[in-house]
C-alpha positions, -999 to +999 in steps of 0.1 A: -609-074+135-613-097+102-651-100+105-653-063+108-632-056+080-654-080+057-684-062+070-670-030+065-659-035+030-690-052+022-713-018+031-690+001+010-696-021-021-657-027-018-642-064-025-607-075-003-585-091-026-577-123-003-552-135-028-531-106-019-533-114+020-512-136+037-510-147+073-474-144+087-469-158+125-441-138+141-414-160+164-444-188+163-436-222+182-467-235+172-465-264+154-504-254+137-506-217+133-545-208+138-563-204+103-578-170+098-604-165+070-622-135+054-652-133+036-653-170+038-616-175+020-590-193+040-556-170+044-524-183+032-497-189+062-462-181+049-430-180+066-423-140+054-443-114+033-430-086+009-444-051+021-439-022+003-411-037-014-392-045+023-390-086+034-402-091+072-395-131+080-416-145+112-379-151+130-373-111+125-344-115+101-337-085+093-303-094+070-334-113+048-344-077+041-307-067+032-302-095+008-337-086-008-327-052-016-294-065-038-314-073-066-330-037-068-297-021-059-275-038-083-303-034-111-292+004-105-255-001-107-260-020-139-282+010-153-251+033-142-229+013-166-254+012-193-260+048-191-223+056-190-214+034-223-244+048-241-231+082-234-194+077-236-189+086-202-166+050-197-137+071-195-146+101-170-144+086-139-153+118-124-186+119-140-201+083-134-189+089-098-212+115-098-236+092-113-229+065-086-236+091-060-263+102-071-282+072-077-266+039-059-268+055-029-301+068-030-313+033-042-294+016-008-314+036+013-346+023+009-360+014+041-324+011+055-337+027+087-353-005+096-331-030+083-298-012+085-289-011+119-271-044+123-248-030+097-242+004+114-221-005+141-183+007+142-162-019+125-190-035+104-188-007+074-179-035+050-199-061+062-238-055+040-236-074+006-247-039-006-214-020+003-200-049-015-215-046-049-213-006-041-168-013-036-173-035-071-192-005-089-166+023-077-135-001-082-148-006-118-151+027-122-113+033-116-102+000-133-091-013-101-088-053-091-113-063-066-086-066-039-077-032-036-080-018+000-119-009+004-109+024+024-084+038-001-113+036-031-138+053-009-113+080-001-103+082-041-136+084-051-144+113-023-175+088-012-180+076+024-196+039+032-232+032+032-236+030+069-231+065+073-264+071+052-283+044+070-272+059+102-285+093+094-320+075+082-321+057+115-315+088+138-341+108+114-366+074+118-360+079+157-368+114+159-398+111+135-412+082+158-409+105+193-428+128+175-453+112+161-491+117+175-497+081+172-497+068+209-494+030+194-457+042+177-449+059+208-456+024+229-440+002+204-410+025+205-407+024+248-412-010+246-384-019+221-363+003+241-367-020+274-363-047+253-329-036+243-317-048+277-324-085+270-323-085+234-291-075+216-312-080+181-338-057+183-339-023+169-329-002+199-304-024+206-287-026+172-294+013+172-277+019+205-243-002+194-242+022+165-239+049+184-204+032+203-176+053+193-192+089+186-181+116+208-203+118+239-216+083+228-231+081+267-250+109+264-267+104+230-274+066+245-288+079+274-310+103+254-326+074+235-329+052+267-349+079+280-369+085+249-358+122+244-353+135+212-323+156+196-326+195+192-304+216+168-265+209+174-266+191+206-271+154+197-288+135+173-297+153+146-280+141+114 
């Protein structure tokens, strides 16, 4: 495949930037990873790579992707505080809450439908490091101590845990996979759902666990396992 890519680029007069190409051998148990070359250049072997701002590791550790999102999320929180200070909004918590809701929540959503499933299970609302930073932002707006109960702060601010938004994104992602015109995506989803019975860390297993505690959760889970899309008010649309 790499040789065909190199030949195609040569015919089109294009140059592939090999400095941006890396090889990650997922769940490899070999002591040596095979050497891959493109146009005579050896490609670097890595334990992880950054794809469109999301970290993918050879061990499929989605917690690493969530931790990677901390940096841009904290940067957004700092910008909110800076904007509020420059526009004299620090004594107007209502305005700052709207800034947090409009910018901080959206910043936490990037690729959350993929890496966020491990934090969507009932009882895991405060487990993600992004949620910890979010709570610090809200408590700072209200001038509260960090020991203040998180749920009380969320209710006072009229906001929900980030988990809720990530869950909605995961549901939409599932429906999009089902409706995709790509046969490969359909096969990947089917295989992942089948793997959920033996591997509780795969995407489908975590997504199914996130459905626990919902009304008619058994109906929801059955539709996922049988690759059925939700429609209207019936099931999985969020």
